[in-house]
Every structure is written in structure tokens, then in C-alpha cells.
C-alpha positions as CSV (number, residue, x, y, z in Angstrom):
1,X,7.2,-38.4,9.3
2,X,4.3,-36.3,9.6
3,X,3.0,-35.3,5.5
4,X,1.7,-31.9,7.8
5,X,4.5,-29.5,7.6
6,X,5.6,-27.9,10.9
7,X,4.5,-24.6,10.4
8,X,6.3,-23.4,14.2
9,X,8.7,-21.2,12.6
10,X,7.1,-19.6,10.4
11,X,7.4,-15.7,10.1
12,X,3.7,-15.2,10.8
13,X,1.3,-17.3,12.6
14,X,0.6,-20.1,9.9
15,X,-0.4,-22.7,12.3
16,X,-3.6,-20.2,13.0
17,X,-4.3,-19.8,9.0
18,X,-4.3,-24.0,9.2
19,X,-6.2,-24.6,12.4
20,X,-9.2,-22.4,10.8
21,X,-9.6,-24.5,8.0
22,X,-9.6,-27.4,9.8
23,X,-11.8,-26.7,12.1
24,X,-14.0,-25.3,9.4
25,X,-13.9,-28.7,7.3
26,X,-14.4,-30.6,11.4
27,X,-17.7,-28.3,11.6
28,X,-19.1,-29.6,8.3
29,X,-18.7,-33.4,9.6
30,X,-19.8,-32.7,12.4
31,X,-23.5,-31.3,11.1
32,X,-24.0,-34.0,9.7
33,X,-24.9,-36.4,12.2
34,X,-23.7,-40.0,12.1
35,X,-22.0,-42.3,9.4
36,X,-20.9,-41.0,6.4
37,X,-19.2,-41.1,3.4
38,X,-16.7,-38.5,2.6
39,X,-15.8,-38.8,-1.1
40,X,-12.9,-36.0,-2.1
41,X,-11.7,-35.0,-5.5
42,X,-8.7,-36.2,-6.4
43,X,-6.5,-33.4,-6.6
44,X,-8.2,-31.3,-3.9
45,X,-7.3,-34.8,-1.5
46,X,-3.2,-34.0,-1.6
47,X,-4.3,-30.1,-0.6
48,X,-6.2,-31.4,2.4
49,X,-3.7,-34.3,3.3
50,X,-1.9,-31.2,3.8
51,X,-4.7,-29.4,6.9
52,X,-5.9,-32.4,8.1
53,X,-5.0,-36.4,9.3
54,X,-6.9,-39.2,8.3
55,X,-7.4,-40.3,11.6
56,X,-9.0,-36.8,13.3
57,X,-11.8,-37.5,9.8
58,X,-12.3,-41.0,11.2
59,X,-13.2,-40.4,14.3
60,X,-16.0,-38.0,13.4
61,X,-17.2,-41.8,11.9
62,X,-15.8,-40.9,8.3
63,X,-15.4,-43.6,5.6
64,X,-12.7,-41.9,2.7
65,X,-13.6,-42.4,-0.9
66,X,-12.4,-41.0,-3.6
67,X,-13.9,-39.6,-6.4
68,X,-13.9,-41.2,-10.0
69,X,-16.9,-42.4,-12.6
70,X,-16.7,-45.5,-10.2
71,X,-19.9,-46.1,-8.5
72,X,-19.4,-45.0,-4.5
73,X,-18.6,-48.6,-2.3
74,X,-20.7,-47.7,0.9
75,X,-23.0,-48.6,3.6
76,X,-23.2,-45.3,4.4
77,X,-26.3,-43.6,3.8
78,X,-25.0,-40.0,3.8
79,X,-22.7,-39.3,1.0
80,X,-20.5,-36.1,1.6
81,X,-19.0,-35.1,-2.0
82,X,-16.0,-32.1,-1.5
83,X,-15.3,-30.7,-4.7
84,X,-13.2,-28.3,-6.4
85,X,-16.0,-25.5,-8.9
86,X,-15.1,-28.2,-11.9
87,X,-18.0,-29.4,-14.6
88,X,-16.8,-32.6,-15.6
89,X,-16.6,-33.4,-11.7
90,X,-20.1,-32.4,-11.3
91,X,-20.2,-35.4,-14.3
92,X,-19.5,-37.7,-11.7
93,X,-21.7,-36.7,-9.1
94,X,-24.9,-37.0,-10.8
95,X,-24.0,-40.5,-12.2
96,X,-23.3,-41.7,-8.6
97,X,-27.0,-40.2,-7.4
98,X,-28.5,-42.0,-11.0
99,X,-26.9,-45.3,-10.1
100,X,-27.9,-45.2,-6.8
101,X,-32.1,-44.6,-7.3
102,X,-31.7,-47.1,-10.0
103,X,-30.4,-49.2,-7.5
104,X,-33.5,-48.5,-5.1
105,X,-30.4,-46.7,-2.8
106,X,-31.9,-44.3,-0.3
107,X,-29.0,-41.6,0.7
108,X,-28.4,-38.2,1.6
109,X,-26.3,-36.5,-0.6
110,X,-24.2,-33.2,0.2
111,X,-21.9,-31.3,-1.8
112,X,-19.3,-29.2,-0.3
113,X,-17.5,-26.5,-3.2
114,X,-14.2,-26.1,-2.0
115,X,-13.4,-22.8,-1.9
116,X,-16.8,-21.3,-3.7
117,X,-19.9,-22.5,-5.0
118,X,-20.3,-22.0,-9.2
119,X,-23.5,-20.7,-11.4
120,X,-21.8,-23.7,-14.2
121,X,-21.3,-26.0,-11.7
122,X,-24.8,-26.3,-10.3
123,X,-26.6,-25.8,-14.3
124,X,-25.1,-28.7,-14.5
125,X,-26.6,-30.8,-11.3
126,X,-29.8,-29.3,-12.4
127,X,-29.3,-30.3,-16.0
128,X,-28.5,-33.9,-14.8
129,X,-32.0,-33.2,-12.5
130,X,-30.2,-34.2,-9.2
131,X,-29.9,-30.7,-7.8
132,X,-32.4,-31.0,-5.8
133,X,-31.4,-33.9,-4.4
134,X,-28.3,-32.5,-3.0
135,X,-27.6,-30.5,-0.2
136,X,-25.4,-27.9,-0.9
137,X,-22.6,-25.3,0.8
138,X,-18.9,-24.1,0.4
139,X,-15.6,-25.0,2.4
140,X,-13.6,-21.6,1.7
141,X,-10.0,-23.0,1.8
142,X,-8.8,-20.0,-0.2
143,X,-4.6,-20.5,1.1
144,X,-3.3,-23.6,2.2
145,X,0.5,-23.8,3.6
146,X,2.5,-25.5,2.6
147,X,5.9,-24.7,4.2
148,X,6.6,-22.0,6.9
149,X,7.0,-19.8,3.9
150,X,4.8,-21.1,1.0
151,X,1.2,-20.9,0.6
152,X,-0.3,-21.8,-2.2
153,X,-3.9,-20.9,-3.3
154,X,-4.1,-24.2,-5.3
155,X,-5.6,-22.8,-8.7
156,X,-3.5,-25.5,-10.7
157,X,-5.1,-23.3,-14.2
158,X,-4.8,-20.4,-13.2
159,X,-2.2,-19.2,-16.4
160,X,-3.3,-21.0,-18.8
161,X,-7.2,-19.8,-18.0
162,X,-6.3,-16.1,-18.4
163,X,-3.9,-16.0,-21.2
164,X,-6.1,-18.6,-23.1
165,X,-9.4,-19.6,-22.1
166,X,-10.0,-15.9,-21.5
167,X,-10.8,-17.0,-17.9
168,X,-10.0,-14.8,-15.3
169,X,-11.9,-16.0,-12.3
170,X,-8.9,-17.1,-10.9
171,X,-7.8,-13.6,-10.3
172,X,-11.0,-12.8,-7.9
173,X,-10.3,-16.2,-5.9
174,X,-6.4,-14.9,-5.4
175,X,-8.2,-11.3,-4.1
176,X,-10.4,-13.0,-1.7
177,X,-7.8,-15.8,-0.4
178,X,-5.1,-11.9,0.0
179,X,-8.1,-10.1,1.9
180,X,-8.6,-13.6,4.2
181,X,-5.3,-13.1,5.6
182,X,-6.1,-9.4,6.1
183,X,-8.5,-10.5,8.1
184,X,-6.1,-12.3,10.2
185,X,-3.3,-10.3,9.6
186,X,-3.9,-6.5,9.3
187,X,-4.7,-4.6,6.1
188,X,-1.3,-4.7,4.5
189,X,-0.4,-1.2,3.4
190,X,1.9,-1.2,0.0
191,X,1.0,-3.0,-2.6
192,X,2.9,-3.1,-6.0
193,X,1.6,-5.1,-8.6
194,X,3.4,-5.8,-12.5
195,X,1.1,-7.1,-14.9
196,X,-2.0,-7.2,-16.2
197,X,-3.8,-10.0,-13.6
198,X,-1.4,-8.3,-10.8
199,X,-2.8,-4.7,-11.8
200,X,-6.0,-6.6,-11.4
201,X,-5.7,-8.6,-8.2
202,X,-4.3,-4.9,-6.6
203,X,-7.1,-3.3,-7.8
204,X,-9.6,-6.1,-6.9
205,X,-8.6,-6.3,-3.1
206,X,-8.9,-2.7,-3.3
207,X,-12.8,-3.0,-4.0
208,X,-13.0,-6.2,-1.0
209,X,-11.5,-3.7,1.3
210,X,-14.1,-0.5,0.4
211,X,-17.0,-3.4,0.5
212,X,-16.3,-5.9,3.5
213,X,-13.6,-3.5,5.5
214,X,-11.1,-5.9,7.7
215,X,-10.9,-3.9,11.3
216,X,-8.0,-3.7,12.5
217,X,-7.2,-2.8,16.9
218,X,-6.3,0.9,16.8
219,X,-3.1,0.8,17.5
220,X,-2.2,-2.5,16.1
221,X,0.5,-2.4,13.0
222,X,-0.1,-4.6,10.1
223,X,1.9,-7.6,10.2
224,X,2.8,-7.3,6.6
225,X,4.1,-4.7,5.4
226,X,4.0,-5.2,1.5
227,X,2.2,-7.1,-0.7
228,X,4.3,-7.8,-4.2
229,X,1.8,-9.2,-7.1
230,X,3.7,-10.3,-10.1
231,X,2.4,-12.3,-13.3
232,X,4.2,-14.9,-14.6
233,X,3.8,-13.3,-18.2
234,X,5.9,-11.1,-16.9
235,X,9.2,-13.6,-16.6
236,X,8.3,-16.6,-19.0
237,X,12.5,-17.1,-19.5
238,X,12.8,-18.6,-15.6
239,X,10.5,-21.6,-15.4
240,X,11.8,-22.6,-18.8
241,X,15.3,-22.9,-17.6
242,X,16.2,-26.1,-15.8
243,X,16.6,-25.5,-12.3
244,X,19.7,-26.4,-9.8
245,X,18.9,-26.4,-6.7
246,X,18.5,-29.2,-5.2
247,X,14.6,-29.1,-4.4
248,X,14.0,-27.6,-7.8
249,X,16.2,-30.4,-9.5
250,X,14.2,-32.9,-7.7
251,X,10.8,-31.3,-9.0
252,X,12.4,-31.2,-12.7
253,X,12.9,-34.5,-12.3
254,X,10.4,-36.5,-9.6
255,X,7.9,-34.2,-9.9
256,X,7.3,-32.9,-6.3
257,X,3.9,-33.7,-5.5
258,X,1.9,-31.4,-1.9
259,X,5.8,-31.4,-0.5
260,X,6.5,-35.3,-1.2
261,X,8.0,-36.9,-4.0
262,X,6.8,-40.8,-4.9
263,X,10.1,-43.5,-6.6
264,X,10.4,-47.1,-6.5
265,X,11.6,-48.1,-3.0
266,X,14.3,-49.7,-4.9
267,X,16.1,-46.2,-5.3
268,X,16.0,-45.6,-1.5
269,X,17.5,-48.9,-0.4
270,X,14.9,-51.0,0.5
271,X,14.2,-54.0,-1.2
272,X,10.3,-53.9,-2.2
273,X,10.5,-54.3,-6.0
274,X,8.1,-52.6,-7.9
275,X,6.7,-51.1,-5.0
276,X,6.6,-47.4,-5.0
277,X,6.3,-45.4,-1.4
278,X,6.1,-41.5,-0.4
279,X,9.2,-39.4,1.0
280,X,8.3,-35.6,2.4
281,X,10.2,-32.9,1.5
282,X,9.4,-29.8,3.9
283,X,11.5,-28.3,6.7
284,X,10.1,-30.5,9.6
285,X,12.9,-32.7,8.1
286,X,16.1,-30.9,9.5
287,X,18.7,-31.5,6.5
288,X,16.5,-31.4,4.4
289,X,15.8,-26.9,5.6
290,X,19.4,-27.1,5.4
291,X,20.5,-27.8,2.2
292,X,17.0,-27.6,0.1
293,X,17.8,-24.1,-1.5
294,X,21.7,-24.4,-2.4
295,X,22.7,-25.3,-5.8
296,X,22.9,-29.4,-6.5
297,X,26.8,-29.5,-6.7
298,X,27.3,-28.0,-3.5
299,X,24.5,-30.5,-2.0
300,X,26.4,-33.6,-3.1
301,X,30.0,-31.9,-1.1
302,X,27.7,-31.7,2.3
303,X,26.5,-35.0,2.0
304,X,29.9,-36.3,1.3
305,X,31.7,-34.3,4.1
306,X,29.1,-35.5,6.8
307,X,28.8,-38.9,5.8
308,X,32.7,-38.9,6.0
309,X,32.8,-37.3,9.2
310,X,30.3,-39.5,10.4
311,X,31.9,-42.4,9.3
312,X,35.5,-41.0,11.4
313,X,33.4,-40.3,14.2
314,X,32.4,-44.1,14.4
315,X,35.8,-45.4,14.0
316,X,36.9,-43.3,17.3
317,X,34.3,-45.0,19.1
318,X,35.0,-48.3,18.0
319,X,39.0,-48.1,18.2
320,X,38.9,-45.8,21.9
321,X,37.6,-45.4,25.4
322,X,35.0,-42.6,25.5
323,X,33.3,-40.9,27.9
324,X,29.9,-41.0,28.9
325,X,29.4,-37.3,27.2
326,X,31.4,-38.5,23.7
327,X,29.1,-41.4,23.5
328,X,26.1,-39.5,24.2
329,X,27.4,-36.7,21.2
330,X,27.7,-39.9,19.2
331,X,23.9,-40.9,19.9
332,X,22.7,-37.6,18.8
333,X,24.4,-37.6,15.7
334,X,23.0,-41.2,14.9
335,X,19.8,-39.7,15.1
336,X,20.6,-38.0,12.1
337,X,21.1,-41.0,10.1
338,X,17.5,-41.8,8.2
339,X,18.0,-38.1,6.9
340,X,21.7,-38.5,5.6
341,X,20.5,-42.3,4.3
342,X,17.2,-40.4,2.4
343,X,19.3,-37.3,1.2
344,X,22.5,-39.4,0.0
345,X,19.9,-41.8,-1.8
346,X,17.8,-39.1,-3.7
347,X,21.2,-37.8,-4.4
348,X,22.8,-40.3,-5.8
349,X,19.2,-41.0,-8.0
350,X,19.4,-37.2,-9.3
351,X,23.4,-37.6,-10.3
352,X,21.9,-40.3,-13.1
353,X,20.2,-37.7,-14.8
354,X,22.7,-34.4,-14.4
355,X,25.7,-36.5,-15.4
356,X,24.0,-37.4,-19.0
357,X,25.3,-35.8,-21.9
358,X,21.6,-35.2,-22.6
359,X,20.9,-32.9,-19.7
360,X,24.3,-30.9,-20.0
361,X,23.7,-30.6,-23.8
362,X,20.3,-29.0,-22.4
363,X,21.7,-26.3,-19.5
364,X,23.9,-25.0,-22.1
365,X,21.6,-24.3,-25.5
366,X,19.6,-22.8,-22.4
367,X,22.3,-20.3,-21.2
368,X,22.5,-19.7,-24.9
369,X,19.4,-18.5,-25.4
370,X,19.5,-17.0,-22.2
371,X,22.5,-14.7,-23.2
372,X,20.3,-14.5,-27.0
373,X,23.2,-14.2,-28.6
374,X,23.7,-17.4,-31.2
375,X,20.0,-17.2,-33.0
376,X,21.4,-19.6,-36.1
377,X,23.1,-21.9,-33.5
378,X,19.3,-22.3,-31.2
379,X,17.4,-22.9,-34.1
380,X,19.1,-25.9,-35.6
381,X,19.5,-27.7,-32.2
382,X,15.9,-27.1,-31.7
383,X,15.2,-28.4,-35.6
384,X,17.4,-31.6,-34.4
385,X,15.4,-32.6,-31.2
386,X,12.0,-32.1,-33.2
387,X,13.4,-34.7,-35.6
388,X,15.1,-36.8,-32.9
389,X,11.6,-37.0,-32.0
390,X,12.2,-35.8,-28.5
391,X,9.8,-35.8,-25.9
392,X,7.3,-32.9,-27.0
393,X,7.6,-31.3,-24.1
394,X,11.1,-30.5,-23.7
395,X,11.3,-29.5,-27.0
396,X,7.9,-26.8,-26.2
397,X,10.1,-25.8,-23.1
398,X,13.2,-25.0,-25.2
399,X,11.4,-23.6,-28.2
400,X,9.2,-21.3,-25.6
401,X,12.1,-20.0,-23.9
402,X,13.7,-19.3,-28.0
403,X,10.5,-17.1,-28.6
404,X,10.6,-15.4,-25.7
405,X,14.2,-13.8,-25.5
406,X,13.7,-13.3,-29.5
407,X,9.9,-11.5,-29.0
408,X,9.0,-14.3,-31.5
409,X,10.5,-16.1,-34.6
410,X,10.9,-14.0,-37.8
411,X,7.4,-15.8,-39.9
412,X,9.0,-18.4,-42.7
413,X,11.0,-19.9,-39.0
414,X,7.7,-19.8,-37.1
415,X,6.1,-21.4,-40.1
416,X,9.3,-23.8,-40.5
417,X,9.3,-24.9,-37.0
418,X,5.4,-25.4,-36.8
419,X,4.7,-27.2,-39.3
420,X,7.7,-30.0,-38.6
421,X,6.4,-29.8,-34.9
422,X,2.8,-31.0,-36.1
423,X,5.0,-33.3,-39.2
424,X,6.5,-34.9,-35.8
425,X,4.3,-35.4,-33.1
426,X,1.3,-35.5,-35.4
427,X,-1.4,-32.9,-36.4
428,X,-3.6,-33.5,-33.5
429,X,-0.9,-30.7,-31.6
430,X,-2.3,-27.8,-33.4
431,X,-4.6,-27.3,-30.3
432,X,-1.6,-27.2,-28.2
433,X,0.7,-24.8,-30.8
434,X,-2.5,-22.5,-30.9
435,X,-2.6,-22.7,-26.7
436,X,0.7,-21.1,-26.8
437,X,0.6,-18.9,-29.6
438,X,-2.7,-17.1,-28.3
439,X,-0.5,-16.7,-24.9
440,X,2.5,-15.3,-26.3
441,X,4.3,-17.8,-25.9
442,X,5.5,-19.3,-30.0
443,X,4.5,-16.3,-31.7
444,X,5.4,-15.1,-34.6
445,X,8.1,-11.5,-34.7
446,X,6.7,-8.5,-34.5
447,X,8.8,-5.9,-33.1
448,X,12.4,-6.2,-32.7
449,X,13.3,-8.2,-29.2
450,X,14.4,-5.6,-26.1
451,X,15.7,-8.8,-24.2
452,X,19.3,-7.5,-24.5
453,X,18.8,-4.3,-22.7
454,X,16.4,-6.1,-19.9
455,X,19.2,-8.4,-19.5
456,X,22.1,-6.0,-18.9
457,X,19.9,-3.3,-17.0
458,X,18.9,-6.0,-14.1
459,X,21.7,-8.1,-14.5
460,X,20.9,-11.4,-14.9
461,X,23.5,-12.9,-16.2
462,X,26.5,-12.9,-13.9
463,X,30.2,-14.3,-15.1
464,X,31.9,-16.2,-12.5
465,X,29.1,-17.1,-10.1
466,X,30.4,-19.1,-7.2
467,X,27.3,-21.9,-6.3
468,X,29.8,-22.7,-2.4
469,X,29.2,-18.9,-1.2
470,X,27.2,-17.6,-3.3
471,X,26.6,-13.4,-3.8
472,X,24.2,-13.4,-5.8
473,X,20.6,-14.9,-6.5
474,X,22.3,-16.2,-10.1
475,X,23.4,-19.2,-8.3
476,X,19.9,-21.0,-8.1
477,X,20.7,-21.8,-12.1
478,X,23.9,-21.4,-12.1
479,X,25.0,-18.0,-14.0
480,X,21.2,-16.7,-14.4
481,X,20.0,-14.5,-12.3
482,X,15.9,-15.0,-12.4
483,X,14.1,-12.1,-13.8
484,X,11.2,-12.2,-11.4
485,X,13.3,-12.1,-8.5
486,X,15.4,-9.5,-9.9
487,X,12.2,-7.2,-9.7
488,X,11.6,-8.7,-5.8
489,X,15.1,-7.4,-5.6
490,X,14.6,-3.7,-6.7
491,X,11.6,-3.3,-5.3
492,X,12.3,-3.7,-1.7
493,X,16.1,-2.0,-1.3
494,X,15.7,0.8,-4.2
495,X,11.7,0.9,-5.3
496,X,11.3,0.3,-9.2
497,X,11.4,4.1,-9.6
498,X,14.5,3.8,-10.8
499,X,13.3,0.7,-13.4
500,X,10.4,2.4,-14.2
501,X,11.6,2.2,-17.7
502,X,13.1,-1.3,-17.0
503,X,9.4,-2.4,-16.4
504,X,7.9,-0.4,-19.3
505,X,9.4,-3.2,-21.4
506,X,7.9,-6.5,-19.6
507,X,4.6,-7.2,-20.8
508,X,1.7,-5.6,-18.8
509,X,1.1,-2.6,-16.8
510,X,2.4,-1.4,-13.4
511,X,1.1,0.0,-9.8
512,X,1.9,1.2,-7.0
513,X,-0.8,2.1,-3.9
514,X,-1.0,2.8,-0.6
515,X,-4.3,1.3,1.9
516,X,-5.3,1.8,5.7
517,X,-4.3,4.0,7.8
518,X,-0.5,2.7,8.1
519,X,0.4,3.4,4.6
520,X,2.4,6.0,5.0
521,X,4.8,4.0,7.7
522,X,8.3,3.0,5.5
523,X,8.9,5.2,2.5
524,X,7.5,3.5,-0.2
525,X,9.7,4.4,-2.9
526,X,12.4,2.6,-0.8
527,X,11.1,-0.3,0.9
528,X,14.4,-0.9,2.5
529,X,14.4,2.2,4.5
530,X,16.8,2.0,7.3
531,X,17.4,-1.1,8.1
532,X,16.6,-0.8,11.6
533,X,13.8,1.3,11.6
534,X,11.3,1.3,14.0
535,X,8.7,1.3,11.0
536,X,10.2,-1.8,10.2
537,X,9.6,-3.7,13.1
538,X,6.3,-5.3,14.4
539,X,4.9,-5.0,17.6
540,X,7.6,-7.7,19.0
541,X,10.8,-6.8,17.7
542,X,11.1,-9.2,14.6
543,X,11.7,-7.9,10.9
544,X,8.3,-6.9,8.9
545,X,7.2,-8.6,6.6
546,X,6.4,-8.6,2.4
547,X,4.3,-10.8,0.7
548,X,5.6,-11.8,-2.4
549,X,2.8,-13.8,-5.1
550,X,2.7,-15.0,-8.5
551,X,0.0,-15.1,-10.5
552,X,0.6,-18.0,-12.4
553,X,3.1,-20.0,-10.2
554,X,6.8,-19.7,-9.2
555,X,9.4,-22.4,-9.3
556,X,11.2,-23.7,-6.6
557,X,14.4,-22.0,-7.6
558,X,12.7,-18.4,-7.4
559,X,11.8,-19.5,-3.4
560,X,15.3,-20.2,-2.8
561,X,15.8,-17.4,-4.3
562,X,14.1,-15.1,-2.4
563,X,14.8,-16.8,1.1
564,X,18.5,-16.1,-0.4
565,X,17.4,-12.7,-0.3
566,X,16.0,-12.8,2.9
567,X,18.9,-14.2,4.6
568,X,21.4,-11.5,3.4
569,X,22.9,-8.8,6.0
570,X,21.3,-5.5,6.0
571,X,18.2,-7.0,4.9
572,X,15.2,-5.4,6.7
573,X,12.7,-8.0,5.8
574,X,11.0,-11.2,6.4
575,X,9.6,-12.6,2.8
576,X,7.3,-15.0,2.2
577,X,5.7,-16.4,-0.9
578,X,2.4,-17.2,-2.0
579,X,1.6,-18.5,-5.1
580,X,-1.2,-19.8,-7.8
581,X,0.8,-23.1,-7.6
582,X,4.4,-24.5,-7.7
583,X,5.5,-25.1,-11.0
584,X,8.5,-26.2,-13.1
585,X,9.1,-25.8,-17.0
586,X,7.0,-28.8,-17.4
587,X,4.5,-28.5,-15.7
588,X,3.8,-25.3,-16.8
589,X,4.2,-26.4,-20.7
590,X,2.1,-29.7,-20.0
591,X,-0.8,-27.2,-18.9
592,X,-0.8,-26.5,-23.2
593,X,-1.0,-29.2,-24.1
594,X,-4.1,-30.1,-25.8
595,X,-4.3,-33.3,-27.8
596,X,-7.6,-32.7,-31.1
597,X,-9.8,-35.7,-31.2
């Protein structure tokens, strides 16, 4: 099955976007005549594989290699580096060039930065005395379609860079990515932002529009009606909770990377000892599209029903005389067998984790923390985890949840837990704890927590959630409605004015802006307008679009909640998601881990 996701049903023409990126890359390679060796940095390799097939690269005389410290083994006299603007990667390139010179090899070197060159990187190449030997260019890949309704800016470290390192260059990239989208789909007339980074992106975007205006045809209504920008910092509770949707759990347990999971072949029922296989996960797989956003409990039931029904059909086939059309229907059903087998194997593997007492205990504790009632019980539970030396990331996730819902911890508890963590996991983790404190994720309490007020006002805890027939987004966490998605829900239903006081209790400022000629087209206070009003329709009668961008990452469970919102009766908009990166509590926490020495 193709790794490259099928974008035919996307609410925006993402195929054109992807083809544009493909064309830009092919042009770079075409302009370097003859046989060449393309060296891609490992992380970028995954992104590129979602845009272009390796076979297509080979047609342009390309040998493919991944960038590492080891010298490049190739007969090609032309070496093309495709790299992100990261300082450590420049050292690799420099050592390759020096290595070739020492061996007396004469080669032409090209370095293409993705998405743009940076002064810092070029400075290192100058210091290493190789800059003059390189031809330098840019490959402007700002947004990458991961699926029909998900775009990534591929900025892995944006959250840590902004909140710990004080490096806000990623915000320019996000604004540039959105501005590039506008050049294809028209100026977005309404922009709402919540959080320091989001408000900044909104301002940069406005400045870009003034400096390099997007010209859209006079009468064409912009395809995206509203942009909602949200900082991850505004809601750090949601990612720290275990995701309970099928796709969310797959990510929690197997870590989805570029739309695929890698796991032992034996788990997928193929007898190849020790061999790993990649299983693609995107909407090209019809069964996955049907079950990805459901609560895992329900997925198990659905797979069971499908298997039973297929078994019955098979029994009927073998025991009775079937007409040709009945045979045809049965064969059609058999076509879906590989997908069924794949997901039954995956679900069975997930069940071995979700049935463990440790997993259920952690879920209970997360719910207790979100309820924000039993402080002492939570403190004891985390203390016990530290003493048992459970995996550090698991401890830190609960600790962040504990600290965020309590607006920090009283000084004596803060000092105590900090000391216990360092004793248990080693003093080299001073850096990790300092990073978390700097980002405000594990800190001393300075004021009383307002979590209870926020929780009640936005109805974040929903009792008796029906996961099988959900009527609220809370089904994605079996009873907790993600705060981030509640904010989106308010924005599209009744605007943010009615919850202005609550927004002020959440981190960072919020802003609203109107842009371009169509900014008056639909009432901004109430995006919902009248659901059938002509304002909410693009020219060809499709529903108007809201682009929701998460700065600092979004989880699969939040994406599922947004898809659920979009499918609701009376919803006037299609929602499309943009994010700096797809994250889980695990990957977000891991970004802060820094071992000293």
C-alpha cells in the first residue's frame, strides 16, 4: 500500500499543494545535470517520502543516501544535500567535504536548505572553510499534507524552542506557511488567536500580507473563511492525558511516524523472526478511516462484528447454492480481508497494553488529576512511581498534569519531589527539571489555581460519556473534553465573546482580526451564522472552511474530536487542521529531557 496518502477527498485542493512541492524538488534535481547523489537528513527523509516516491527520484538520475557522520560512499561526482537548517547537520557536511579533499576526490557540492537558509548554518560552513566550495539554495517546503484534513509545518522542536530556548524563529515559518496557503486559496478574512505565540503569528501574517499582498481574483470568495490559532501552552492538560481513540492509542503505544507504525512482523501474523515491518495508517485504508477516530473500546466491538459477519457469509457460501450476484458480493467483501486482518492484529496488540493494571491505574490517576479534587492521593501516587523508578517520561507526564491543574505546587512539595526525582533518576536530570520549570510546566505555586473554574465553565468533565454513541467530544478521553477543542467549539458556535472572562484565565493574550475584502462576509461574533447562509458556502456549494492551527503540536485524539465536531448536525463548517508537529504526551515531554554531561 502506498505510503503517500490519498488526498482526493480533502476539503481543500491539497493534491495541488503536494504536486507543487513535488515539482519544486524535481526542478532542483533537473537543474543539476547528470548522475547525482542526494543526501537527505534522516528526519526530512520521512517528510519527503510523503511527497514523492523514491522511484520518481531515481528517474532523475538520483542515488539516495541519508546524512550521518560517516563519509558518503558514491561514484557520483555531484553531491546534493537536502537538509533542515540545523547547526549539528552542518558539521556532518563539512566533515564529508574535508574527507573527500583528503582522498583527492573532486566533487561538486550543492546544499539546499529546507524551508530556508539560515545565517547560523552558513556561518558554521564558513568557519569550517567549506562554504566557498558549496552551491547554496533553498527548497521552500513549509507545509506538508499528512492526510485529507491534516497539514504539518514539520517544526519538531517549536514548543521547546519558544518556551525554553527563547528562539521564536518557528513563528515566522508558521506565518510563512499560512501565507503560502493564502496564495493558493485566497486571503483568510477572519483570524482568532489565543496564546502569546499565536497572537504573534497573527501579527506576522498581517505584516506579510501588507508587504507581499496575495492577489486573489476580484469576485472569488476565499476558500478558508476563518483561521483559529492556538498555543499548545494554553492547554497542556490534554496532551498529558492518555489518548483513548484507536489512532491516539496506536501513537501512545507504537509511536506513529510519518503516517506509519513500525513493529515486529510476528505481531502482524507473518512468520519472520526479528524482522520489523511498516504499517501505513491513513485514509487510503477504508477500514482505518472508519475506525480511527472512535474510542478503542468501540473499535474492538466493531472488528468483532465484522469478523463474525464474514464468518457467517463464508458458512452460507459453503453450505448453500449461491447465485452469481451473491458470489460477486462475497468476493467484494473478501477484498477487505487484508485490512480487517491488519487492524485485528493491531487491536489485539494494543489490548495487551490496555488490559494491564498499570495502564488502568494510570488512567484512574489522570482522571483524578483532571477532576482536581484529591491532592494528597495524587501526590502519594507520583511519589510511589518515583520510588519504584517507573519510566521517567511516565512520571514527568503525571507531574506536569499535577502541576498544571494546580498552577504549580506548594514550595515544600515542589522541593521534595524535585529532590526525590534527582535521587532516583540521577543528578544529570537537573537540566530536564530546569527546562520544565522554565516552560512553566513543573513549578512552584505562586497563586491559587483556577482550574476548577475553567473546568466547570467549559464543562470539561462529562459524566456518563457514551463512547459508543457519543454526543460530545469527551468520548476521546472517556469523560474528559479536551480544553483546546472546547475553545474551537465555542469559536465556531457562538464566538469567543461569551467566554471572554474564561479566556483571560488561560495562559497568554487573545486577539481577533479581520483581513481583506471579505472580512465582513460572515458575522464574526458568531461564525455559525445561519448554517445554510450563502456566506458559509464556497462558490461550488461546499461548506466553508475553518483552519485550526496548533502551535506546539496537536494529538491524534484532538484531531478526532475536531472531526467529530465537523460531522455534527447543523455544523456549517468543514475543519482542517494545521500543526507544527503531531505529538503525544510522551513526545512532548521527551523534548524537555536533557541529560547534563
